[in-house]
N, CA, C, O and the ligand as a Tripos MOL2 file, in Angstrom:
@<TRIPOS>MOLECULE
protein
  269   267    68     0     0
PROTEIN
NO_CHARGES

@<TRIPOS>ATOM
      1 N           0.8290   -1.2080    0.0000 N.3       1 MET1
      2 CA          0.0000    0.0000    0.0000 C.3       1 MET1
      3 C           0.8610    1.2540    0.0000 C.2       1 MET1
      4 O           2.0270    1.2150    0.3930 O.2       1 MET1
      5 N           0.2880    2.3560   -0.4380 N.am      2 THR2
      6 CA          1.0650    3.5990   -0.5040 C.3       2 THR2
      7 C           1.2940    4.1890    0.8820 C.2       2 THR2
      8 O           0.4950    3.9810    1.7950 O.2       2 THR2
      9 N           2.3720    4.9150    1.0290 N.am      3 ALA3
     10 CA          2.7660    5.4470    2.3280 C.3       3 ALA3
     11 C           1.8500    6.5760    2.7790 C.2       3 ALA3
     12 O           1.7510    6.8550    3.9730 O.2       3 ALA3
     13 N           1.1830    7.2240    1.8330 N.am      4 LYS4
     14 CA          0.4110    8.4230    2.1690 C.3       4 LYS4
     15 C          -1.0220    8.1520    2.6230 C.2       4 LYS4
     16 O          -1.7740    9.0860    2.9050 O.2       4 LYS4
     17 N          -1.3930    6.8930    2.6930 N.am      5 THR5
     18 CA         -2.7770    6.5770    3.0580 C.3       5 THR5
     19 C          -3.1310    7.0520    4.4660 C.2       5 THR5
     20 O          -2.2750    7.1410    5.3470 O.2       5 THR5
     21 N          -4.4160    7.3550    4.6520 N.am      6 ARG6
     22 CA         -4.9070    7.8050    5.9440 C.3       6 ARG6
     23 C          -5.1340    6.6130    6.8840 C.2       6 ARG6
     24 O          -5.1570    6.7530    8.1070 O.2       6 ARG6
     25 N          -5.2970    5.4510    6.2730 N.am      7 CYS7
     26 CA         -5.6060    4.2560    7.0580 C.3       7 CYS7
     27 C          -4.3520    3.7440    7.7660 C.2       7 CYS7
     28 O          -3.3860    3.3380    7.1200 O.2       7 CYS7
     29 N          -4.3780    3.7680    9.1070 N.am      8 LYS8
     30 CA         -3.2220    3.3320    9.8820 C.3       8 LYS8
     31 C          -2.9220    1.8580    9.6770 C.2       8 LYS8
     32 O          -1.7650    1.4390    9.7060 O.2       8 LYS8
     33 N          -3.9650    1.0800    9.4710 N.am      9 LEU9
     34 CA         -3.7820   -0.3620    9.3130 C.3       9 LEU9
     35 C          -3.0550   -0.6680    8.0100 C.2       9 LEU9
     36 O          -2.2800   -1.6220    7.9380 O.2       9 LEU9
     37 N          -3.3010    0.1350    6.9830 N.am     10 CYS10
     38 CA         -2.5770   -0.0120    5.7210 C.3      10 CYS10
     39 C          -1.1510    0.4760    5.8970 C.2      10 CYS10
     40 O          -0.1990   -0.1780    5.4710 O.2      10 CYS10
     41 N          -1.0160    1.6350    6.5290 N.am     11 ARG11
     42 CA          0.2960    2.2590    6.6650 C.3      11 ARG11
     43 C           1.2800    1.3650    7.4020 C.2      11 ARG11
     44 O           2.4360    1.2390    6.9990 O.2      11 ARG11
     45 N           0.8170    0.7420    8.4840 N.am     12 TYR12
     46 CA          1.7320   -0.1050    9.2600 C.3      12 TYR12
     47 C           1.5340   -1.5880    8.9740 C.2      12 TYR12
     48 O           2.0740   -2.4470    9.6720 O.2      12 TYR12
     49 N           0.7470   -1.8750    7.9330 N.am     13 ASP13
     50 CA          0.5420   -3.2550    7.5050 C.3      13 ASP13
     51 C           0.1250   -4.1460    8.6830 C.2      13 ASP13
     52 O           0.7360   -5.1860    8.9310 O.2      13 ASP13
     53 N          -0.9160   -3.7290    9.3970 N.am     14 THR14
     54 CA         -1.3550   -4.4210   10.6090 C.3      14 THR14
     55 C          -2.3640   -5.5300   10.3140 C.2      14 THR14
     56 O          -3.2540   -5.3670    9.4800 O.2      14 THR14
     57 N          -2.2150   -6.6510   11.0020 N.am     15 GLU15
     58 CA         -3.2030   -7.7210   10.9250 C.3      15 GLU15
     59 C          -4.3180   -7.4060   11.9220 C.2      15 GLU15
     60 O          -4.0500   -7.0450   13.0680 O.2      15 GLU15
     61 N          -5.5640   -7.5440   11.4810 N.am     16 VAL16
     62 CA         -6.6820   -7.3670   12.4000 C.3      16 VAL16
     63 C          -7.0310   -8.7330   12.9760 C.2      16 VAL16
     64 O          -7.3580   -9.6690   12.2460 O.2      16 VAL16
     65 N          -6.9530   -8.8280   14.3200 N.am     17 ASP17
     66 CA         -7.1690  -10.1170   14.9760 C.3      17 ASP17
     67 C          -8.2440   -9.9950   16.0500 C.2      17 ASP17
     68 O          -8.1470   -9.1530   16.9420 O.2      17 ASP17
     69 N          -9.2680  -10.8380   15.9580 N.am     18 TYR18
     70 CA        -10.3560  -10.7720   16.9500 C.3      18 TYR18
     71 C          -9.9060  -11.2270   18.3240 C.2      18 TYR18
     72 O         -10.6170  -11.0170   19.3060 O.2      18 TYR18
     73 N          -8.7320  -11.8500   18.4110 N.am     19 LYS19
     74 CA         -8.2260  -12.3260   19.7050 C.3      19 LYS19
     75 C          -7.4120  -11.2420   20.4220 C.2      19 LYS19
     76 O          -6.7840  -11.5090   21.4470 O.2      19 LYS19
     77 N          -7.4250  -10.0140   19.8770 N.am     20 GLU20
     78 CA         -6.6810   -8.9200   20.5070 C.3      20 GLU20
     79 C          -7.6090   -7.7730   20.8970 C.2      20 GLU20
     80 O          -7.6300   -6.7390   20.2300 O.2      20 GLU20
     81 N          -8.3820   -7.9490   21.9820 N.am     21 PRO21
     82 CA         -9.3360   -6.9170   22.3800 C.3      21 PRO21
     83 C          -8.6540   -5.5770   22.6990 C.2      21 PRO21
     84 O          -9.2370   -4.5140   22.4880 O.2      21 PRO21
     85 N          -7.4320   -5.6360   23.2010 N.am     22 GLY22
     86 CA         -6.7030   -4.4130   23.5280 C.3      22 GLY22
     87 C          -6.5010   -3.5420   22.2980 C.2      22 GLY22
     88 O          -6.5770   -2.3150   22.3620 O.2      22 GLY22
     89 N          -6.2420   -4.2030   21.1800 N.am     23 PHE23
     90 CA         -6.0530   -3.5000   19.9120 C.3      23 PHE23
     91 C          -7.3920   -3.0060   19.3550 C.2      23 PHE23
     92 O          -7.4890   -1.8820   18.8640 O.2      23 PHE23
     93 N          -8.4090   -3.8450   19.4360 N.am     24 LEU24
     94 CA         -9.7240   -3.4880   18.8920 C.3      24 LEU24
     95 C         -10.3960   -2.3680   19.6870 C.2      24 LEU24
     96 O         -11.2400   -1.6460   19.1580 O.2      24 LEU24
     97 N         -10.0170   -2.2260   20.9640 N.am     25 GLU25
     98 CA        -10.5180   -1.1420   21.8190 C.3      25 GLU25
     99 C         -10.3810    0.2210   21.1370 C.2      25 GLU25
    100 O         -11.1980    1.1190   21.3420 O.2      25 GLU25
    101 N          -9.3380    0.3540   20.3270 N.am     26 LYS26
    102 CA         -9.0490    1.6350   19.6770 C.3      26 LYS26
    103 C         -10.1160    2.0070   18.6550 C.2      26 LYS26
    104 O         -10.2100    3.1600   18.2340 O.2      26 LYS26
    105 N         -10.9160    1.0230   18.2620 N.am     27 PHE27
    106 CA        -11.9110    1.2710   17.2170 C.3      27 PHE27
    107 C         -13.3290    1.3040   17.7500 C.2      27 PHE27
    108 O         -14.2820    1.3510   16.9720 O.2      27 PHE27
    109 N         -13.4880    1.2790   19.0930 N.am     28 ILE28
    110 CA        -14.8250    1.4140   19.6620 C.3      28 ILE28
    111 C         -14.8360    2.5980   20.6310 C.2      28 ILE28
    112 O         -13.8070    2.9580   21.2020 O.2      28 ILE28
    113 N         -16.0140    3.1930   20.8060 N.am     29 ASP29
    114 CA        -16.1010    4.3470   21.7100 C.3      29 ASP29
    115 C         -16.3310    3.8850   23.1520 C.2      29 ASP29
    116 O         -16.2980    2.6900   23.4440 O.2      29 ASP29
    117 N         -16.5650    4.8480   24.0450 N.am     30 ARG30
    118 CA        -16.6890    4.5100   25.4670 C.3      30 ARG30
    119 C         -17.9200    3.6680   25.7500 C.2      30 ARG30
    120 O         -17.9890    2.9700   26.7620 O.2      30 ARG30
    121 N         -18.8820    3.7370   24.8580 N.am     31 ARG31
    122 CA        -20.1050    2.9520   25.0230 C.3      31 ARG31
    123 C         -19.9510    1.5410   24.4460 C.2      31 ARG31
    124 O         -20.8340    0.6960   24.5960 O.2      31 ARG31
    125 N         -18.8250    1.3060   23.7910 N.am     32 GLY32
    126 CA        -18.6090   -0.0060   23.1900 C.3      32 GLY32
    127 C         -19.0560   -0.0760   21.7470 C.2      32 GLY32
    128 O         -19.0120   -1.1370   21.1230 O.2      32 GLY32
    129 N         -19.4930    1.0720   21.2110 N.am     33 LYS33
    130 CA        -19.9410    1.0960   19.8100 C.3      33 LYS33
    131 C         -18.7540    1.2430   18.8600 C.2      33 LYS33
    132 O         -17.7440    1.8620   19.1940 O.2      33 LYS33
    133 N         -18.8960    0.6720   17.6950 N.am     34 LEU34
    134 CA        -17.8670    0.7700   16.6760 C.3      34 LEU34
    135 C         -17.7420    2.2220   16.2020 C.2      34 LEU34
    136 O         -18.7480    2.8660   15.9040 O.2      34 LEU34
    137 N         -16.5130    2.7340   16.1320 N.am     35 LEU35
    138 CA        -16.2970    4.1010   15.6730 C.3      35 LEU35
    139 C         -16.4430    4.1880   14.1520 C.2      35 LEU35
    140 O         -16.0690    3.2580   13.4380 O.2      35 LEU35
    141 N         -16.9900    5.3170   13.6520 N.am     36 PRO36
    142 CA        -17.1580    5.4640   12.2070 C.3      36 PRO36
    143 C         -15.8180    5.6350   11.4890 C.2      36 PRO36
    144 O         -14.8300    6.0840   12.0710 O.2      36 PRO36
    145 N         -15.8170    5.2730   10.2490 N.am     37 ARG37
    146 CA        -14.6430    5.3830    9.3840 C.3      37 ARG37
    147 C         -14.1190    6.8110    9.3160 C.2      37 ARG37
    148 O         -12.9130    7.0510    9.2580 O.2      37 ARG37
    149 N         -15.0700    7.7620    9.3250 N.am     38 SER38
    150 CA        -14.6990    9.1720    9.2340 C.3      38 SER38
    151 C         -13.8590    9.5890   10.4410 C.2      38 SER38
    152 O         -13.1090   10.5640   10.3790 O.2      38 SER38
    153 N         -13.9910    8.8510   11.5270 N.am     39 PHE39
    154 CA        -13.2800    9.1670   12.7550 C.3      39 PHE39
    155 C         -11.9210    8.4850   12.8110 C.2      39 PHE39
    156 O         -10.9290    9.1040   13.1950 O.2      39 PHE39
    157 N         -11.8730    7.2190   12.4330 N.am     40 THR40
    158 CA        -10.6210    6.4550   12.5320 C.3      40 THR40
    159 C          -9.7570    6.5990   11.2840 C.2      40 THR40
    160 O          -8.5460    6.3840   11.3390 O.2      40 THR40
    161 N         -10.3770    6.9630   10.1510 N.am     41 GLY41
    162 CA         -9.6350    7.0850    8.9120 C.3      41 GLY41
    163 C          -9.3850    5.7500    8.2320 C.2      41 GLY41
    164 O          -8.6220    5.6690    7.2690 O.2      41 GLY41
    165 N         -10.0270    4.7070    8.7330 N.am     42 ASN42
    166 CA         -9.8470    3.3780    8.1270 C.3      42 ASN42
    167 C         -10.3410    3.3500    6.6800 C.2      42 ASN42
    168 O         -11.3020    4.0340    6.3300 O.2      42 ASN42
    169 N          -9.6820    2.5620    5.8570 N.am     43 CYS43
    170 CA        -10.1660    2.3650    4.4910 C.3      43 CYS43
    171 C         -11.3050    1.3440    4.5280 C.2      43 CYS43
    172 O         -11.5230    0.6990    5.5540 O.2      43 CYS43
    173 N         -12.0160    1.1960    3.4400 N.am     44 ALA44
    174 CA        -13.1830    0.3150    3.4010 C.3      44 ALA44
    175 C         -12.8210   -1.1070    3.8150 C.2      44 ALA44
    176 O         -13.5210   -1.7350    4.6100 O.2      44 ALA44
    177 N         -11.7210   -1.5990    3.2650 N.am     45 ARG45
    178 CA        -11.3210   -2.9760    3.5530 C.3      45 ARG45
    179 C         -11.0330   -3.1700    5.0360 C.2      45 ARG45
    180 O         -11.5080   -4.1300    5.6430 O.2      45 ARG45
    181 N         -10.2630   -2.2690    5.6150 N.am     46 HIS46
    182 CA         -9.9030   -2.4290    7.0160 C.3      46 HIS46
    183 C         -11.0660   -2.1580    7.9620 C.2      46 HIS46
    184 O         -11.1650   -2.7810    9.0180 O.2      46 HIS46
    185 N         -11.9480   -1.2290    7.5880 N.am     47 GLN47
    186 CA        -13.1200   -0.9870    8.4240 C.3      47 GLN47
    187 C         -13.9650   -2.2590    8.4750 C.2      47 GLN47
    188 O         -14.5130   -2.6100    9.5200 O.2      47 GLN47
    189 N         -14.0610   -2.9340    7.3500 N.am     48 ARG48
    190 CA        -14.8190   -4.1740    7.2780 C.3      48 ARG48
    191 C         -14.1660   -5.2310    8.1610 C.2      48 ARG48
    192 O         -14.8510   -5.9430    8.8950 O.2      48 ARG48
    193 N         -12.8440   -5.3310    8.0880 N.am     49 GLU49
    194 CA        -12.1280   -6.3150    8.9060 C.3      49 GLU49
    195 C         -12.2730   -6.0080   10.3910 C.2      49 GLU49
    196 O         -12.4680   -6.9100   11.2060 O.2      49 GLU49
    197 N         -12.1760   -4.7130   10.7370 N.am     50 VAL50
    198 CA        -12.3050   -4.3150   12.1400 C.3      50 VAL50
    199 C         -13.7100   -4.6340   12.6500 C.2      50 VAL50
    200 O         -13.8780   -5.1780   13.7410 O.2      50 VAL50
    201 N         -14.7150   -4.2870   11.8430 N.am     51 SER51
    202 CA        -16.0930   -4.5200   12.2610 C.3      51 SER51
    203 C         -16.3530   -6.0100   12.4770 C.2      51 SER51
    204 O         -17.0120   -6.3990   13.4410 O.2      51 SER51
    205 N         -15.8380   -6.8260   11.5870 N.am     52 ARG52
    206 CA        -15.9980   -8.2760   11.7240 C.3      52 ARG52
    207 C         -15.2910   -8.7690   12.9910 C.2      52 ARG52
    208 O         -15.8410   -9.5720   13.7450 O.2      52 ARG52
    209 N         -14.0650   -8.2790   13.2190 N.am     53 ALA53
    210 CA        -13.2790   -8.7050   14.3730 C.3      53 ALA53
    211 C         -13.9360   -8.2860   15.6820 C.2      53 ALA53
    212 O         -13.9450   -9.0490   16.6480 O.2      53 ALA53
    213 N         -14.4910   -7.0580   15.7150 N.am     54 VAL54
    214 CA        -15.1430   -6.5710   16.9370 C.3      54 VAL54
    215 C         -16.3720   -7.4320   17.2500 C.2      54 VAL54
    216 O         -16.5980   -7.8000   18.4030 O.2      54 VAL54
    217 N         -17.1580   -7.7490   16.2250 N.am     55 LYS55
    218 CA        -18.3510   -8.5750   16.4260 C.3      55 LYS55
    219 C         -17.9810   -9.9670   16.9130 C.2      55 LYS55
    220 O         -18.6330  -10.5120   17.8040 O.2      55 LYS55
    221 N         -16.9410  -10.5370   16.3330 N.am     56 ARG56
    222 CA        -16.4600  -11.8530   16.7400 C.3      56 ARG56
    223 C         -15.9950  -11.8000   18.1940 C.2      56 ARG56
    224 O         -16.3220  -12.6690   19.0030 O.2      56 ARG56
    225 N         -15.2320  -10.7690   18.4980 N.am     57 SER57
    226 CA        -14.6780  -10.5780   19.8240 C.3      57 SER57
    227 C         -15.7820  -10.4230   20.8760 C.2      57 SER57
    228 O         -15.6490  -10.9140   21.9970 O.2      57 SER57
    229 N         -16.8740   -9.7370   20.5070 N.am     58 ARG58
    230 CA        -18.0010   -9.5700   21.4310 C.3      58 ARG58
    231 C         -18.6440  -10.9230   21.7260 C.2      58 ARG58
    232 O         -19.0030  -11.2160   22.8660 O.2      58 ARG58
    233 N         -18.7820  -11.7290   20.7030 N.am     59 ASN59
    234 CA        -19.4020  -13.0350   20.8850 C.3      59 ASN59
    235 C         -18.5790  -13.9280   21.7930 C.2      59 ASN59
    236 O         -19.1220  -14.8220   22.4430 O.2      59 ASN59
    237 N         -17.2780  -13.6980   21.8440 N.am     60 LEU60
    238 CA        -16.4080  -14.4760   22.7220 C.3      60 LEU60
    239 C         -16.2550  -13.7910   24.0670 C.2      60 LEU60
    240 O         -15.4700  -14.2220   24.9120 O.2      60 LEU60
    241 N         -17.0210  -12.7080   24.2580 N.am     61 ALA61
    242 CA        -16.9790  -11.9360   25.5060 C.3      61 ALA61
    243 C         -15.6240  -11.3200   25.7770 C.2      61 ALA61
    244 O         -15.2790  -11.0870   26.9350 O.2      61 ALA61
    245 N         -14.8390  -11.0470   24.7340 N.am     62 LEU62
    246 CA        -13.5550  -10.3670   24.9020 C.3      62 LEU62
    247 C         -13.7880   -8.8560   24.8960 C.2      62 LEU62
    248 O         -13.0160   -8.0960   25.4800 O.2      62 LEU62
    249 N         -14.8600   -8.4330   24.2280 N.am     63 LEU63
    250 CA        -15.2580   -7.0230   24.1970 C.3      63 LEU63
    251 C         -16.7200   -6.9250   24.6120 C.2      63 LEU63
    252 O         -17.4890   -7.8620   24.3970 O.2      63 LEU63
    253 N         -17.1130   -5.7920   25.2090 N.am     64 PRO64
    254 CA        -18.5080   -5.6350   25.6090 C.3      64 PRO64
    255 C         -19.4040   -5.2590   24.4340 C.2      64 PRO64
    256 O         -18.9540   -4.6020   23.4960 O.2      64 PRO64
    257 N         -20.6750   -5.6750   24.4790 N.am     65 PHE65
    258 CA        -21.6410   -5.2270   23.4810 C.3      65 PHE65
    259 C         -21.9800   -3.7640   23.7880 C.2      65 PHE65
    260 O         -22.2040   -2.9550   22.8880 O.2      65 PHE65
    261 N         -22.0100   -3.4600   25.0590 N.am     66 THR66
    262 CA        -22.3020   -2.1070   25.5300 C.3      66 THR66
    263 C         -21.7430   -1.9620   26.9350 C.2      66 THR66
    264 O         -21.5240   -2.9540   27.6290 O.2      66 THR66
    265 N         -21.5080   -0.7010   27.3590 N.am     67 ARG67
    266 CA        -21.0650   -0.4940   28.7540 C.3      67 ARG67
    267 C         -21.4260    0.8950   29.2550 C.2      67 ARG67
    268 O         -21.1300    1.2350   30.4010 O.2      67 ARG67
    269 ZN         -6.5740    0.0320    5.2440 Zn       68 ZN68
@<TRIPOS>BOND
     1     1     2 1
     2     2     3 1
     3     3     4 2
     4     3     5 am
     5     5     6 1
     6     6     7 1
     7     7     8 2
     8     7     9 am
     9     9    10 1
    10    10    11 1
    11    11    12 2
    12    11    13 am
    13    13    14 1
    14    14    15 1
    15    15    16 2
    16    15    17 am
    17    17    18 1
    18    18    19 1
    19    19    20 2
    20    19    21 am
    21    21    22 1
    22    22    23 1
    23    23    24 2
    24    23    25 am
    25    25    26 1
    26    26    27 1
    27    27    28 2
    28    27    29 am
    29    29    30 1
    30    30    31 1
    31    31    32 2
    32    31    33 am
    33    33    34 1
    34    34    35 1
    35    35    36 2
    36    35    37 am
    37    37    38 1
    38    38    39 1
    39    39    40 2
    40    39    41 am
    41    41    42 1
    42    42    43 1
    43    43    44 2
    44    43    45 am
    45    45    46 1
    46    46    47 1
    47    47    48 2
    48    47    49 am
    49    49    50 1
    50    50    51 1
    51    51    52 2
    52    51    53 am
    53    53    54 1
    54    54    55 1
    55    55    56 2
    56    55    57 am
    57    57    58 1
    58    58    59 1
    59    59    60 2
    60    59    61 am
    61    61    62 1
    62    62    63 1
    63    63    64 2
    64    63    65 am
    65    65    66 1
    66    66    67 1
    67    67    68 2
    68    67    69 am
    69    69    70 1
    70    70    71 1
    71    71    72 2
    72    71    73 am
    73    73    74 1
    74    74    75 1
    75    75    76 2
    76    75    77 am
    77    77    78 1
    78    78    79 1
    79    79    80 2
    80    79    81 am
    81    81    82 1
    82    82    83 1
    83    83    84 2
    84    83    85 am
    85    85    86 1
    86    86    87 1
    87    87    88 2
    88    87    89 am
    89    89    90 1
    90    90    91 1
    91    91    92 2
    92    91    93 am
    93    93    94 1
    94    94    95 1
    95    95    96 2
    96    95    97 am
    97    97    98 1
    98    98    99 1
    99    99   100 2
   100    99   101 am
   101   101   102 1
   102   102   103 1
   103   103   104 2
   104   103   105 am
   105   105   106 1
   106   106   107 1
   107   107   108 2
   108   107   109 am
   109   109   110 1
   110   110   111 1
   111   111   112 2
   112   111   113 am
   113   113   114 1
   114   114   115 1
   115   115   116 2
   116   115   117 am
   117   117   118 1
   118   118   119 1
   119   119   120 2
   120   119   121 am
   121   121   122 1
   122   122   123 1
   123   123   124 2
   124   123   125 am
   125   125   126 1
   126   126   127 1
   127   127   128 2
   128   127   129 am
   129   129   130 1
   130   130   131 1
   131   131   132 2
   132   131   133 am
   133   133   134 1
   134   134   135 1
   135   135   136 2
   136   135   137 am
   137   137   138 1
   138   138   139 1
   139   139   140 2
   140   139   141 am
   141   141   142 1
   142   142   143 1
   143   143   144 2
   144   143   145 am
   145   145   146 1
   146   146   147 1
   147   147   148 2
   148   147   149 am
   149   149   150 1
   150   150   151 1
   151   151   152 2
   152   151   153 am
   153   153   154 1
   154   154   155 1
   155   155   156 2
   156   155   157 am
   157   157   158 1
   158   158   159 1
   159   159   160 2
   160   159   161 am
   161   161   162 1
   162   162   163 1
   163   163   164 2
   164   163   165 am
   165   165   166 1
   166   166   167 1
   167   167   168 2
   168   167   169 am
   169   169   170 1
   170   170   171 1
   171   171   172 2
   172   171   173 am
   173   173   174 1
   174   174   175 1
   175   175   176 2
   176   175   177 am
   177   177   178 1
   178   178   179 1
   179   179   180 2
   180   179   181 am
   181   181   182 1
   182   182   183 1
   183   183   184 2
   184   183   185 am
   185   185   186 1
   186   186   187 1
   187   187   188 2
   188   187   189 am
   189   189   190 1
   190   190   191 1
   191   191   192 2
   192   191   193 am
   193   193   194 1
   194   194   195 1
   195   195   196 2
   196   195   197 am
   197   197   198 1
   198   198   199 1
   199   199   200 2
   200   199   201 am
   201   201   202 1
   202   202   203 1
   203   203   204 2
   204   203   205 am
   205   205   206 1
   206   206   207 1
   207   207   208 2
   208   207   209 am
   209   209   210 1
   210   210   211 1
   211   211   212 2
   212   211   213 am
   213   213   214 1
   214   214   215 1
   215   215   216 2
   216   215   217 am
   217   217   218 1
   218   218   219 1
   219   219   220 2
   220   219   221 am
   221   221   222 1
   222   222   223 1
   223   223   224 2
   224   223   225 am
   225   225   226 1
   226   226   227 1
   227   227   228 2
   228   227   229 am
   229   229   230 1
   230   230   231 1
   231   231   232 2
   232   231   233 am
   233   233   234 1
   234   234   235 1
   235   235   236 2
   236   235   237 am
   237   237   238 1
   238   238   239 1
   239   239   240 2
   240   239   241 am
   241   241   242 1
   242   242   243 1
   243   243   244 2
   244   243   245 am
   245   245   246 1
   246   246   247 1
   247   247   248 2
   248   247   249 am
   249   249   250 1
   250   250   251 1
   251   251   252 2
   252   251   253 am
   253   253   254 1
   254   254   255 1
   255   255   256 2
   256   255   257 am
   257   257   258 1
   258   258   259 1
   259   259   260 2
   260   259   261 am
   261   261   262 1
   262   262   263 1
   263   263   264 2
   264   263   265 am
   265   265   266 1
   266   266   267 1
   267   267   268 2
@<TRIPOS>SUBSTRUCTURE
     1 MET1         2 RESIDUE 1 A MET
     2 THR2         6 RESIDUE 1 A THR
     3 ALA3        10 RESIDUE 1 A ALA
     4 LYS4        14 RESIDUE 1 A LYS
     5 THR5        18 RESIDUE 1 A THR
     6 ARG6        22 RESIDUE 1 A ARG
     7 CYS7        26 RESIDUE 1 A CYS
     8 LYS8        30 RESIDUE 1 A LYS
     9 LEU9        34 RESIDUE 1 A LEU
    10 CYS10       38 RESIDUE 1 A CYS
    11 ARG11       42 RESIDUE 1 A ARG
    12 TYR12       46 RESIDUE 1 A TYR
    13 ASP13       50 RESIDUE 1 A ASP
    14 THR14       54 RESIDUE 1 A THR
    15 GLU15       58 RESIDUE 1 A GLU
    16 VAL16       62 RESIDUE 1 A VAL
    17 ASP17       66 RESIDUE 1 A ASP
    18 TYR18       70 RESIDUE 1 A TYR
    19 LYS19       74 RESIDUE 1 A LYS
    20 GLU20       78 RESIDUE 1 A GLU
    21 PRO21       82 RESIDUE 1 A PRO
    22 GLY22       86 RESIDUE 1 A GLY
    23 PHE23       90 RESIDUE 1 A PHE
    24 LEU24       94 RESIDUE 1 A LEU
    25 GLU25       98 RESIDUE 1 A GLU
    26 LYS26      102 RESIDUE 1 A LYS
    27 PHE27      106 RESIDUE 1 A PHE
    28 ILE28      110 RESIDUE 1 A ILE
    29 ASP29      114 RESIDUE 1 A ASP
    30 ARG30      118 RESIDUE 1 A ARG
    31 ARG31      122 RESIDUE 1 A ARG
    32 GLY32      126 RESIDUE 1 A GLY
    33 LYS33      130 RESIDUE 1 A LYS
    34 LEU34      134 RESIDUE 1 A LEU
    35 LEU35      138 RESIDUE 1 A LEU
    36 PRO36      142 RESIDUE 1 A PRO
    37 ARG37      146 RESIDUE 1 A ARG
    38 SER38      150 RESIDUE 1 A SER
    39 PHE39      154 RESIDUE 1 A PHE
    40 THR40      158 RESIDUE 1 A THR
    41 GLY41      162 RESIDUE 1 A GLY
    42 ASN42      166 RESIDUE 1 A ASN
    43 CYS43      170 RESIDUE 1 A CYS
    44 ALA44      174 RESIDUE 1 A ALA
    45 ARG45      178 RESIDUE 1 A ARG
    46 HIS46      182 RESIDUE 1 A HIS
    47 GLN47      186 RESIDUE 1 A GLN
    48 ARG48      190 RESIDUE 1 A ARG
    49 GLU49      194 RESIDUE 1 A GLU
    50 VAL50      198 RESIDUE 1 A VAL
    51 SER51      202 RESIDUE 1 A SER
    52 ARG52      206 RESIDUE 1 A ARG
    53 ALA53      210 RESIDUE 1 A ALA
    54 VAL54      214 RESIDUE 1 A VAL
    55 LYS55      218 RESIDUE 1 A LYS
    56 ARG56      222 RESIDUE 1 A ARG
    57 SER57      226 RESIDUE 1 A SER
    58 ARG58      230 RESIDUE 1 A ARG
    59 ASN59      234 RESIDUE 1 A ASN
    60 LEU60      238 RESIDUE 1 A LEU
    61 ALA61      242 RESIDUE 1 A ALA
    62 LEU62      246 RESIDUE 1 A LEU
    63 LEU63      250 RESIDUE 1 A LEU
    64 PRO64      254 RESIDUE 1 A PRO
    65 PHE65      258 RESIDUE 1 A PHE
    66 THR66      262 RESIDUE 1 A THR
    67 ARG67      266 RESIDUE 1 A ARG
    68 ZN68       269 GROUP 0 **** ****
């Protein structure tokens, strides 16, 4: 990916893993809701991966549905 992208996950070539709630915390707000793309700067692909990972993580009780 290009160096100038706004998406941090592209820039640092990060793997999105549902087993890392500490990392996924960065993409949810204080209420536990998923943050919008306009806020995080994620690209479409990574926003999709993050959203999938957060949902998976919630089902495993690693992240809260709400708080
Ligand atoms: Zn990206």
